[in-house]
Structure formats: structure tokens, C-alpha cells
VOVOTI-783151 format. One line per field, with one value per residue (C-alpha): residue in three letters; y, x, z; chain. Coordinates in nm, 3 decimals, always signed. Layout:
BEGIN
lumse	ALA, ...
north	Y, ...
east	X, ...
up	Z, ...
vexvo	A, ...
END
This chain:
BEGIN
lumse	MET, THR, HIS, THR, ILE, LYS, ARG, ILE, LEU, THR, LEU, VAL, LEU, LEU, LEU, ALA, ALA, THR, THR, VAL, THR, ALA, GLN, ASP, TRP, ARG, TRP, ALA, ALA, ARG, SER, ASN, LEU, LEU, VAL, PRO, GLY, LEU, ASN, ALA, GLY, ILE, GLY, VAL, THR, THR, GLY, ALA, LYS, GLY, ARG, PHE, SER, VAL, GLY, ALA, ASP, ILE, TYR, TYR, PRO, TRP, MET, TRP, PRO, PHE, ARG, ASP, ASN, ARG, TRP, CYS, PHE, GLU, LEU, LEU, ALA, GLY, GLY, LEU, GLU, ALA, ARG, TRP, THR, PHE, ARG, ASP, GLY, THR, ASP, PRO, PHE, ARG, ARG, GLY, THR, GLY, PRO, SER, VAL, GLY, ILE, SER, ALA, MET, ALA, GLY, TYR, TYR, ASP, PHE, GLU, ARG, ALA, TYR, LYS, GLY, LEU, GLN, GLY, GLU, PHE, TRP, CYS, ALA, GLY, ILE, ASP, PHE, ARG, TRP, THR, PHE, PRO, ILE, ASN, ARG, ASN, ARG, TRP, ARG, LEU, GLY, VAL, GLY, VAL, GLY, ALA, GLY, TYR, LEU, TYR, SER, GLN, SER, ARG, ASP, TYR, VAL, VAL, TYR, THR, PRO, GLY, GLY, GLU, LEU, PHE, ARG, THR, GLY, GLN, TRP, THR, ASN, TYR, LEU, ASN, PHE, TYR, GLY, PRO, VAL, ARG, ALA, ASP, VAL, THR, LEU, THR, ILE, PRO, ILE, TRP, HIS, ASP, THR, LYS, GLU, GLY, ALA, ARG
north	-4.425, -4.408, -4.620, -4.382, -4.076, -4.249, -4.322, -3.959, -3.830, -4.076, -3.957, -3.591, -3.665, -3.854, -3.563, -3.319, -3.541, -3.570, -3.199, -2.911, -2.555, -2.320, -1.953, -1.782, -1.437, -1.272, -0.923, -0.668, -0.311, -0.079, +0.273, +0.469, +0.597, +0.874, +1.057, +1.286, +1.267, +1.024, +0.761, +0.425, +0.150, -0.206, -0.481, -0.828, -1.108, -1.337, -1.632, -1.988, -1.893, -1.556, -1.353, -1.109, -0.837, -0.530, -0.241, +0.099, +0.388, +0.722, +1.015, +1.284, +1.480, +1.824, +2.027, +2.385, +2.444, +2.789, +2.901, +3.198, +2.958, +3.125, +2.777, +2.477, +2.143, +1.993, +1.690, +1.478, +1.196, +0.838, +0.570, +0.220, -0.032, -0.381, -0.570, -0.884, -1.041, -1.258, -1.481, -1.776, -1.688, -2.035, -2.013, -1.733, -1.636, -1.564, -1.420, -1.062, -1.052, -1.000, -0.804, -0.694, -0.469, -0.270, -0.026, +0.249, +0.558, +0.842, +1.161, +1.434, +1.794, +1.997, +2.331, +2.436, +2.768, +2.931, +3.273, +3.367, +3.275, +2.950, +2.720, +2.528, +2.268, +1.923, +1.644, +1.290, +1.058, +0.704, +0.496, +0.177, +0.105, -0.147, -0.247, -0.477, -0.602, -0.749, -0.964, -0.814, -0.893, -1.268, -1.279, -1.156, -0.796, -0.652, -0.344, -0.244, +0.017, +0.128, +0.389, +0.454, +0.663, +0.773, +1.074, +1.350, +1.619, +1.912, +2.240, +2.496, +2.857, +3.097, +3.294, +3.528, +3.589, +3.948, +3.886, +3.587, +3.330, +3.557, +3.510, +3.377, +3.607, +3.483, +3.662, +3.608, +3.539, +3.227, +2.869, +2.695, +2.363, +2.097, +1.793, +1.591, +1.266, +1.115, +1.001, +1.014, +0.774, +0.680, +0.473, +0.298, +0.086, -0.092, -0.381, -0.569, -0.891, -0.987, -1.340, -1.605, -1.968, -2.243, -2.622, -2.794, -3.153, -3.475, -3.500
east	+2.986, +2.685, +2.486, +2.571, +2.459, +2.131, +2.070, +2.140, +1.901, +1.634, +1.672, +1.641, +1.322, +1.173, +1.242, +1.084, +0.778, +0.724, +0.740, +0.511, +0.632, +0.398, +0.403, +0.402, +0.467, +0.542, +0.657, +0.444, +0.466, +0.169, +0.034, -0.261, -0.444, -0.616, -0.287, -0.194, +0.161, +0.417, +0.312, +0.485, +0.509, +0.616, +0.466, +0.568, +0.334, +0.444, +0.306, +0.229, -0.113, -0.015, -0.257, -0.020, +0.164, +0.376, +0.442, +0.599, +0.494, +0.630, +0.418, +0.578, +0.318, +0.457, +0.242, +0.244, -0.060, +0.070, +0.416, +0.416, +0.369, +0.056, -0.092, +0.096, +0.037, +0.347, +0.359, +0.651, +0.550, +0.627, +0.415, +0.426, +0.147, +0.076, -0.225, -0.424, -0.629, -0.922, -0.910, -0.667, -0.376, -0.231, -0.337, -0.120, -0.396, -0.631, -0.367, -0.428, -0.789, -1.108, -1.153, -0.858, -0.785, -0.467, -0.289, -0.078, +0.127, +0.246, +0.448, +0.552, +0.576, +0.332, +0.305, -0.032, -0.066, -0.369, -0.356, -0.025, -0.148, -0.031, +0.026, +0.344, +0.362, +0.445, +0.214, +0.191, -0.105, -0.188, -0.500, -0.680, -0.843, -1.060, -0.998, -1.165, -0.939, -1.051, -0.845, -0.802, -0.602, -0.676, -0.616, -0.258, -0.307, -0.508, -0.729, -0.825, -1.066, -1.019, -1.106, -0.954, -0.988, -0.748, -0.555, -0.376, -0.146, -0.019, +0.162, +0.163, +0.248, +0.058, +0.245, +0.194, +0.392, +0.396, +0.563, +0.528, +0.788, +0.912, +1.002, +0.755, +0.656, +0.484, +0.156, +0.166, +0.395, +0.211, +0.218, -0.115, -0.170, -0.422, -0.535, -0.790, -0.973, -1.169, -1.114, -0.742, -0.711, -0.877, -0.723, -0.781, -0.467, -0.335, -0.108, +0.113, +0.256, +0.610, +0.555, +0.825, +0.839, +0.848, +0.825, +0.512, +0.624, +0.514, +0.225
up	-2.141, -2.369, -2.126, -1.838, -2.039, -2.117, -1.750, -1.655, -1.923, -1.808, -1.448, -1.551, -1.750, -1.455, -1.220, -1.465, -1.496, -1.120, -1.033, -1.120, -1.172, -0.983, -0.887, -0.552, -0.402, -0.069, -0.173, -0.352, -0.485, -0.430, -0.473, -0.328, -0.636, -0.435, -0.377, -0.665, -0.793, -0.662, -0.408, -0.384, -0.127, -0.067, +0.144, +0.256, +0.362, +0.642, +0.833, +0.727, +0.589, +0.448, +0.658, +0.827, +0.634, +0.699, +0.464, +0.414, +0.189, +0.078, -0.042, -0.255, -0.455, -0.546, -0.785, -0.912, -1.138, -1.246, -1.349, -1.109, -0.813, -0.681, -0.630, -0.496, -0.328, -0.166, +0.060, +0.177, +0.411, +0.504, +0.667, +0.816, +0.858, +0.991, +0.853, +0.926, +0.644, +0.751, +0.442, +0.436, +0.208, +0.155, -0.212, -0.358, -0.603, -0.309, -0.075, +0.029, -0.092, +0.104, +0.428, +0.642, +0.938, +0.986, +1.214, +1.060, +1.141, +0.917, +0.954, +0.714, +0.594, +0.382, +0.203, +0.059, -0.122, -0.285, -0.453, -0.285, +0.064, +0.212, +0.503, +0.591, +0.862, +0.994, +1.104, +1.232, +1.265, +1.372, +1.348, +1.255, +0.922, +0.742, +0.380, +0.130, -0.147, -0.481, -0.721, -1.069, -1.383, -1.367, -0.989, -1.033, -0.906, -0.619, -0.582, -0.228, -0.094, +0.267, +0.528, +0.869, +1.182, +1.452, +1.584, +1.390, +1.527, +1.322, +1.374, +1.094, +1.004, +0.773, +0.507, +0.211, -0.108, -0.237, -0.574, -0.811, -0.714, -0.436, -0.071, +0.186, +0.474, +0.789, +0.862, +1.238, +1.530, +1.644, +1.530, +1.468, +1.647, +1.556, +1.756, +1.561, +1.630, +1.344, +0.984, +0.901, +0.608, +0.280, +0.006, -0.323, -0.330, -0.637, -0.533, -0.778, -0.629, -0.730, -0.860, -0.881, -0.993, -0.735, -0.722, -0.601, -0.532, -0.706, -0.950
vexvo	A, A, A, A, A, A, A, A, A, A, A, A, A, A, A, A, A, A, A, A, A, A, A, A, A, A, A, A, A, A, A, A, A, A, A, A, A, A, A, A, A, A, A, A, A, A, A, A, A, A, A, A, A, A, A, A, A, A, A, A, A, A, A, A, A, A, A, A, A, A, A, A, A, A, A, A, A, A, A, A, A, A, A, A, A, A, A, A, A, A, A, A, A, A, A, A, A, A, A, A, A, A, A, A, A, A, A, A, A, A, A, A, A, A, A, A, A, A, A, A, A, A, A, A, A, A, A, A, A, A, A, A, A, A, A, A, A, A, A, A, A, A, A, A, A, A, A, A, A, A, A, A, A, A, A, A, A, A, A, A, A, A, A, A, A, A, A, A, A, A, A, A, A, A, A, A, A, A, A, A, A, A, A, A, A, A, A, A, A, A, A, A, A, A, A, A, A, A, A, A, A, A, A
END
């Protein structure tokens, strides 16, 4: 019995000596630092070389600088993107860094008010963007800077508020429509990969 236990312990030690514990990641949490208030997203990297990724984001910045609500900035929107990174991402510490190109779409609702006069509306946009991403925090996080262009459509309604915190009244009978081609995206994106341990084969 003692001899059998010794053999099992020897086998366990040999296995531990012939494998290396490494780290890898495919999922990541992220946030666009240019958007005030709440913005959060998640992305997943796919493909053998880790160059292709897809992601989803939600934007929810709601701000009232004054208690009487004469100023406000409200936005509720969601977006999807697909991205191709030019740099080989086989090495997880280099994955997602360098230049990349992406296509994205977003839709949402907004309410902007200044001095009791405001604008409420809905929008959607789609476009293509270019981003350059740098490794930070000992290559464990990512910081990307990007700009994009495309098409934006919006319909909105003007309103006024006659008493602090009171009811909104439309100032016209018509809805404003906007069709815009040009810059539709800018971001400074902080990405935090979700690292996990993995086994790297024999030494």
C-alpha cells in the first residue's frame, strides 16, 4: 500500500514538473472614457489568431447639474460592433493591441435641456472606424483611441419648461429630422481583459 502511494505521488510530481501554468483571455470588459456617466460594454475575441472580435455596449449618462432641472443631459443607447485587428493575437499579452478597423451600429433616445429649453428625440447611426490600441498596466489592460465616420439619422421635438421641475410643453407642431453623413464616433476605450489560468504543455 505504501509503495502504491509513493508511485501516485511520484506521478503527480512528474505531471506538475512537465506542465506550465500560463494565462489567457478571450472576454473583456470595457468603457468609453469620453462618455460622461455610465458606459459599459463587453467584447469577445474569436479566431485562431485572436484578430476578430465582436462587442456590445450600453450608454446611460443621465445628469442634472442643477436641482431645479433647468439643465440636463440624458442619453440611453445601445451599440454593436465587429472588429478586425491587424496584429497577430496568438500571444494573449499582444492580443487586441495595435491598429484595427471596425464596423458599428448604435440606436437610442436623448433629452438635452439648457435653461428650460430642450430637445427630445431618437436616433440611430452606423459607420466604420479606425482605432489604435496600446497595452498598459504591464500589458494586462488596453487603452484604445479611435475615430469613425458614417451615417446618422435622428428625429426630435423641441420643448420648454415654464416652472422648475414642471411639465414639458412642445414649442411646435412639427418633428425635426436629421440626416447626417460624416464623423459619428470618437472613443478613448479602456479595455480590461478577463484573464484565466491555462496549461501550456510540456516544458
